[in-house]
N, C-alpha and C positions, 0 to 999 in steps of 0.2 A: 333456517335451512343452510345458512352460509357460515355457521359457527360450529366448530367441533367441541360442543359444550361438554360432551362426555369424555373427552380426552382419548378417543380411540387412536390406536397406532395405525396410521394410514400409509406408512411406508416413507421411503426417501426417493427423491427424484435423481436423475442421472448427474445433476450438478451438485448433489449432496445436500440439497435443501429439503428439510423435513416437511412432508405434506400435512397441513393442519387446517386452519380456517381458510375459506375461499379468499383469494387475493382480489381486492377491490380496485376499481379505477381511481385516479387521483381526485375526482370530483366527489367521491363519497368517503367521508371520514370514518363512518361506521356502517355496519350492515343495515341498520334502521334507515340511515340516509339513503343507501342504495335502493331500498325498497320504496321509500317515500318519493324519491325523485323519479324513479322509473314509473311509478303510478301517476305522478303528476304529468309526465310526458305522455303516457298511454291514454290518459283520460282527458288530454288537452283538446282544445278546439282544433288545433292543427291536425291532430290525428283523426278526430271525429269527422272532420270534413273530407278526409281521404279514405275513410273506412271502406267505402264501396269498391275502391280499386283493389283492396286486399281480398274482398269477397269474390270479385271477378277472377282473381288469380287462383284462389284455393278451391272455391266451390262453383265458380261461374264459367262464363263463356271463354275465358282465357286459359282454362285448365287443359284443354286438348285441341288438337287440330292446328290450322294455320295461325290462329290468333295466339296460341300458346308458343308457337315458334317465333312469331314476331315479338312476343313479350319476354323471350329468353326464359320460358317457364316449362322446359321439357326435362323429364326425369327418365330414369331407367325404365324400360317398358314393363318389367316385371312388377313395378309398383302400382300400375294402374288396375282398377277394378275390371275383372273379366279377362285379364291377359292370360290367366292360367285356367284351363277348362278341365278340372279333375274328373268330371262325370264321364268324359269321353274315353278315359283310360281305364282298362279293365285289369291289366297286369299290375299287381301291387308295387312292383319295382318301378314301373314306368309312370305310376300315378303322380310322382313327385316332379315330373318334367313337363314344362310348358309345351303347349301344342306346337308352337312355332319351331321347336327344336326337333320335331319328328320328320326326318327326311327318309323317304321310302327307299331310296337307292343306297344299298349297304356299302357300295364303293365310295360314296361321297361322305358319309357321316357314320361314326362309330360311337355307340353309347357306352360309357364307362361308369363305374361306380363313383369315381372321383367327380365326374361331371355332375352326376345326380346330387351328390352331397353339396357341391358348390352352388347349384341352383337353389337347393333347400336353404342353405345358409344365406344366400342373397335375399330371398323372400323374407326370412325370419328377421334378419338384422337391419335391412335397409328401411323397412317400414312400408306403409301403403299410402297412396294418395287417396283422399276422401272421395266419396261418391260425388259425381257432378250433379248439382241440384238445379243449376240455372243455365240457360243457353242464350240469354240476352243480358246486356249490361244492367247491373244493379243500380237503382237510382241513388244519388247522393243523399246523405242525411241532412235534415234541416239544421241550420246552424244558429246558435245564439248570436253569432256575429251579425248575421243578416237581420235577425229579429230586432236587434237593438237600433236599427235605423228606421223601423216602422214609426209612424206618428203615434204619439201618446203611449209609446211602449215603456213600461217600467222595468224591463227585463235587464239581463246581464250586460255589464260593461257600459251602461249609460251613466254619465257623470251625475253624481248626486247633487242636484240643485236644491233639493228640499232642505229646510232647516233641520237641525239635529233634533230639536224637541217638537213633537207634534202637538201634545196637549198635556195639561196638568188637571187632575180630577181630585178635588178636595172633599173628603167625606165630612159630614157634620161632627162625627166623633174625632177627637184628637188622638185617640189611641193609635200607636204605631201599627202600620200594616205589615204584618210579620210573615204572611204567606201570599203568594200570587200564583195562580194556575190559569194559563191562557189556553183553553181548549176551544179553538176558534174555527175548526173545520166547517165549511158551509153546509155539509149534509146533516150536522147535528140539529136536534130539535131546538136547542138554545145555544148557538155559538156564543161564548161568553168568556170574560175574564173574571174568575172567582177570586175574591180577596178575603182574607181573614185577619182581624186585628188581634192585638195582645189581649184584649178583653173578650175575645172569642165571639165578636160580632162579625158575621160574614155577609158578603154582598155578591149577588150574581149580576154582574154588569154586562149588559148585552154588547156583543161585538158586531160592528157593521163592516162587511167585507168591501172596503172601498178601494183596495188595491187589486189590480188585475187587468188583463187585456179585455177589451170589449168582446163579449161573447164567452168569456171564460167563466167557469163555475163560480158563483158567488158574486159576480160583478153586476152592479145595478146602476143605471144612470140616475135613478131616483136617489140612490144613496151616495152618489159620487161626491156630493158636497158635504156630506156628514162627517163629523169627527168619528174616529173608529170605535170609541168606547162611550157607551151611554150608562150613566149611573143607575144602579138598581133603584126603581121607583119607590120601593118599600123603605129604602134608606133615605132617599132624597126627600120624600114627603114626610118622613118620620111617622108613617102611618102603620107600618107592619113590622116594627122592630121586634115584636114578640116572635115573629116567624123567622127572624134572622139571628137571634141571640141564643147561644149555647149556654144554658144556665147551670148545667152540671158542674160541680166544683172540681178543679184539678188539685193534685197534691201541692201543698204550699211550697215545698222545696223545689218544685219544677220551674225552670226558667223557660218561659214560652218563647219558642223560636220557630223558624220555618220547618224544622224537622218534626214538629208536633202534629202536622196536618198532612193529609193526602186528599186530593180531589179526584174522583173517578173521571175517566176520559169523556164521559157524556155530560159532565157538570151536574149530575143529579144527586150525588152523594158526597159527603165529607167524612173522612175518617180522622178521629182525633185521639191522641194518647195523653198520658200524664195523670190519669185518675188514681186516686188513693187506693182503689180496690184492685189494682194491678191489671186492669182491663184496658183495651182500647175500644172505641165505640163508633158506630156508623149512624150518621144523621142524614135525613132527607133535606136537600137544599130548597125544595119546594115548600115544605111545611115547617122545617126546623126541628121536626120531631125525631126522637131516637128510634132507630129501626133495628139495631142489633148491638149486643154487648159481647165482646170476644175475650175469653180468658185463656191463659196458657202459661204466662210467666209467673215466677215466684217473687217478683218485686215490681216496682212501678215501671211502666213502659215509657221509655225516654225518647224514642224516635221511630218514625215510620217512613217507608219509601214505597213507590209504585214502579213497576216495570212498564215498558211500552205495552200497549194493548193489542190483543189479537182481534180478528174480525169477530164481531159480536160483543166486544167490550171486555172479554176475559183478560185477566192480567195477574201477575204475582204481586203480593203485598208482603213486605218484610217488616217485622217489628223487632226493635232492639230494646234491651231492658237493663235496669240496675243489677239484675241477676247475672250479668256478663254473658248472656246468651242472646241469640237471635232466633226467631221463628219465621219460617216461610209459609205463607198462606196463599190460597187461591181465591181470587175474586170472580164470582160468576156474574158475567154481564147480563145473562138471561134472567137470573133470579134476584139480582142486585143484593147479594149477600156474600159473606165470607164462607166458603165451602160449596160443595156441589149439590147438596141435598137440602131443599127448603124445609123438609120435615125434621131435620136435625140441626137447624140453624142456631139453636140455643147452645149447642156444644160442638162447634166445628173442630176438626182436628187439623193441626198444622201438617203441611207436606214434608217438612224437614226441620230438624233442630240443629242450629249452627253453634258450635262451641269453639273455645280456644282463647278467648279474651280473659284477662285477669281483673278487669275493672268494668265499670258501667259503660255500656255502649252509647256513644253520643252521635254517631253519624253513620249512614249506610246508603249504598246505591246498588240497584239491581238491574241487570240487563238480561232480558229473556232471550235475545238473539244469541248472545254468547253463552247463556246458561250460567251466569256468574253473579255472585253477591260479594261486594267489597265493603268492609265495615271497619270502623275505627272506634276504639274505646277512649276513655278519658286520658289514658296514658298507655304507651307501648306501640308496637307496630300495627299497621292495618293488616287485616286478614282477607285472603281471597278464598271463598268457598264456591263449590258447585251448587246448583239449585237442588241437588239430591242430598246435600249436607256434608259432602266430603271437603275437608280442609286441603286446599291445593298448596298454598304458600303464604308466607308472611312478607309484607312489603316493608323492609327496614328502611326508614327514612335516614337522610344524612344527619350529621352531627347537629344537635339542638332542635331536631325535628322529632319531638317526643310526644306532642299533644295534638293529635289530629282533630280537626273541627268540621271540615267540609270535604265531601268526596263527590266527584263527577266522573262517570265512565261513559265512553261512547262505544257504539257497536263496532267501531274500527279498532278498538283495543287500547285507546288512550285512557289512562287513569290519572286524573289530576287530583292531588290531595293538598288541602290547605291546612297548615299547622298554625298554632298560636304564634303571635308576634310577626305576622306578615310573611311567613315562609311557605313557599309552594314547591311541590315536587311533581314531576311527570314520570310515571312508571309505564313500561310496556306490560302487556298482560302476562308476560313470562317473568315479571318481577324485576326487570332491569331498570335501574334509574337512568332516565334519558336526559333529564334537564332539571335544574332547580333555580329558584330566584327568591329574593327577599324584597318586599315593598314596604313603604312607610304608610301603612293603613291597616286598621283592624277590619279585615274582610268579613262580611256577613253573608254574602251570596256569590256563588259561582255557577256558570253553566257553559256547556260546550255547544257549538253549532252542530247541526245535524250530521255533517260530514266529519266531525271530530277535528277539524283543522284549526278552529278558532276558539279561544277562551274569553269569556266576558266576566269581569269581576266588579264588585261594588261593595262599599263598606261605610264605616262611620264618617269618612271624609266627604261622603256625598258625591263621589266621582265615579262614573262608569268608565272602565278601561277595557280595551280590546287587545288581546295578545295572540301571537302565533303559538299554537299549543305545543308544537314539537320542540321549540327552543326558547319559548317565553320572550320572543322579540316583541316589543311594544308596537302596536299598529295604529292605535288611535286613542285619544283622550276626549271624552265628551265634556261639555261645559259643566262646571260644578253645580250641584243642587244646594239648596239652603237647609237641607236636613240629611241625616245619614240614611243609607240604603239598607233595608232589612231583608228584602226578597226580590227575586227577578224571575221572569219567564219570557219565552219568545212565542210570537204568534206562529200558526202552522206553516205559513209561507216564509218564515225566517226573515221577515222584513220589518217587524215592529218588536221592539224590546219594551217590556212593561216592568217598571220597578215599584216596589212597595217602600214607602218612606216612613221614617220615624216620626214625621209630623202628622201622620194620618192621611196622607194623600198618595195617589199613584201618578207616575209620570210615564208617558209613552214617548219613546225615542224612535226616530227613523234609523234603521240599521240595514246595511247592504254589504254582506260579507264579500260580495264580488268586487267591491272597491279595493279590497286588499288581496285580491286574487293575483297570483304571480303573472298570469297572462295579461291581465289588465295593466299591471304595473310595468312589465318588462317588454311586452310585445305590441300591445294595441294602445 
């Protein structure tokens, strides 16, 4: 909204300066900075703690009367609700004039057409004061600043005294853990961290909600001393591996990576691609059995992605293929199938076909809230499609950024793309390149925090790093692990990071994005 991107002729000012983009204050180098910093200010604790005073002025007891006078909050009387009583005026000419201006003595006051027009213009152009909703002071909002001083509070702005690493869980198999899905919400039947190895052995590792204020959902004194992740007993005892092993053979040319798998939000189903028959398949995590085979592509399916879930577990699934297309599917949380109709589950139809790539699709991300799918092929620019299948734009990477491998998009509109050889780019949702960096690691996994402000990366070096998403400023480096990182996910409360390792183990890290919050660093 601050950029004249269409090049409209907006005229010339009196000092001969051409009117074009909106002039920004010195503290904002570009419009994106202006929006981001304003949001940081408006969403800050400083503002939140004083929000009730603004409510008092606009909607509350300081809007009218003596309190409004004391607060210097008085406006032109015509702007207040009820100041013009149109119903009491029958003459169509006089209907436009407020009641206060009706003086019955003709020698004192004379109605003119100009005066009527002036009043009409005043009402139309000056605006209106909102309805007064409250006549008593609005209570102040509870503050994270106050909460952080409560005993045993793990909340915002508390110094992180815990160690970086919570636990390491080594699976009996040495096969690299190539996919991690942390669906840990307390209301789930089985809150768990689901892991899948390169050999397609999956595990449903129960999650214990050990973090939380006493009395908060999911908090339990009985569990308070437990480690957060408990190994799947069928894997730990080696007793039910047949219920955890996907035996269907994938195409030999497929390189198994995190993109080959999707776990549904309730942890009950795993979707897997890469099969020789050009399908992707749905398996039950309870029994390990195949429940659905989905066809639609003309070549091997190379990647899958899932959107955030709606109430009931419905979500979008996107499949990308060697045929250079993507298909958008709908997952029914009620029927646990791709498609809306369980009677036609053998041949579900995709919601949209996404075209535009020239090569095999290798990575994709889908955001239901924005209604966008962002995908990358083996070579060439990443593409932005709507969920109805329309191609919006191509994200042309900077020089030497030709081979996209990982994509993460947040509901705030950040789009982070990792290219081969350690190169990262951050695009706005409108396709503007906002930042870029190059690191000395072959990155295998990236993710954004829920607010889109922080980026977490991990790769072959075995090091987890945290970055500021807007400008790739490095915020933190975790202690190095003894194996490469292949996959990552965050717990629902954004306080535990779980990484899948090339050594066949998972590592749980303490993470608190508030540590790097600007208010914590600069004010408190």
